[in-house]
C-alpha positions, 0 to 999 in steps of 0.5 A: 158543556162550556158555561156562558155569561150574558152581558148587556148594557141598558137604559130605559128599556122597560118595554122590551127588556123582559121580552129579551131576557125571557127568551134566553134566561134558561139558555145562559149561566149568568146574566150581567146587566150594566145600567147607564142611567134608567129612570123607568122600571128597567132595573126593577124588571131586570131584578127578576132575572138577576142580582148582578146589576151594576150602575155605570155613569154614561159618558157617551161611550158605548164601548166603555159601557160594554167593557164594564159589563164584560169585566163582570163575567165569570163564565167560559164564554161571554155573549152580548145582546141589546135589550130590543133583541130576542131569540125566537122560540123556534131557534132555541133548540139550535142555540143549545146545539150551538152551545154544546159545540163550544170548546176552548179552540173557538175564540169568537162566534159570529151569529146571524143578526136579523134586523128587518122583517117583512109583513109575514115575519120573514127576515129581509135584512141580515148579517153576521155579527160578533156575538160570543167570545172566549173570555180567556182572550179578554177581548175589548170593545172599541169605538164610542159609537157603533162599537165593535170587537175586531174579529180575530182568532179562530172564528166560526159563523153559526146560522142561529139568528138573533132578531132585532125587534125594537119597540117605540122610537129613540132619539134619531139624532143620538148617534149623530150627536155623539159623532159630532161631539167626538169631532168637536173634541178633536177625535180623528175618526178611523175609517169604520167610524167615518162610514157610520158617521156618513150613515148617520148624516144620511139617516138624518137627511143631511145629504150634502154632508153625507155625500162628502163624508161617504166619498172621504171614506171611500178614499181610505185604502184601509176601509173594509170592503163590505163597508165600502160596498154599502157606502156606495149603495148609501151614497147613491141614495143621497145623490138621488135625494138631491136630484143627481141621478147620474152620480147616483148610478155611478156611485153604484158602479163604483162598488164594482171596484171592490168585489163582484156585483152584489145582488143588492147593487144589481137590484138598485141598478135594475130599478134605476133603469126600470124607472126610466122605462129602459126595461131591457137594461133593467132585465139584465141587472135583475137577472145578474142579481139572480146569479148569486146565492146569499151563501156566496157572501158570508160577511157583510150586510144582506138584503135577503129579498135581493137574492130571489124574490125582488129580482123575480117579481121585477122581472115579471113586470119588465118582461110583461111591459115588453110583451114577453108574456111567457117569460113574465109568467115564469118569473111571477110563478117563481116570486109566488113560490117564494112569497105567496102571501105578498100583496104585490104577488097577489095583485100580479096573480089576478093580473096574469089570470086575466092575461091568460083568459084573454089569450084563451089559455088557463096556463102558459108554459 
């Protein structure tokens, strides 16, 4: 079996670093930690897992810090995690099977990254992220913020999920400040950086500037199609926030220039018309969302509920509003099968029980 180095950069992560390392300590062959200036007990905790701890002066450059960590790796393959990532117990066996499959022909492995979860713990937002690398290729991180190793070589997607489970809050303007420092210093943002800069503006409610930046990004011919689709989605939210509802709808339609309608976009359009009580149009878009499977789009960001649960529960409401009770119950039952413990499903279950009683039927088929 090929050997594996875990390389991490950390700073003031005492709340989560032990949880992270406990989940993988016996699944990797060495652990390398680069600390960028912790003032809490992070380094003391880390020392229980490894003696390969290195200090790195923080220079507002995540890629530089990650490359420093990678430079200390000695094993066949390199893997990275953030301190608030974790490998769940139920996924450890699959991770080891994946490790056993590694060979020299593989250059890069994309593992699933689950970054948001519902109240039952099911992932609601996922994507594949470059995670494991063949050390012989000497891959380098690029980008001071939202750093990346550009996918290249023999790539494989592996459906072993890493979970992102942050605890506590971080400075919400940290990333935005780094981007602004880059711009003030004369850096010209590449398309990917422009996309993430626009997102940071949006997250920090600077909607007018976010709109301008998203549109600038969308006019870049070299931009990645998945980033363009997500930019359209985020741009629409910014327009809604400033009351430009028609422009918001048009931003979502713009995503169709780049690929087939994605369920995430279809659900947003469905909500646009639902909010305006145009239920027939809303039904069309929610049904369109159900035509695609999540496996149809191996790359890009996935809001998992948009592929099944959300369209079904919204269809049950829209159809009920139009008096199409049998169809409404059909989609309610589908939503209930997907998430039986969801509070909205429970509410609808009681509602439709009342509808059935009033119609003199225990069940409408």
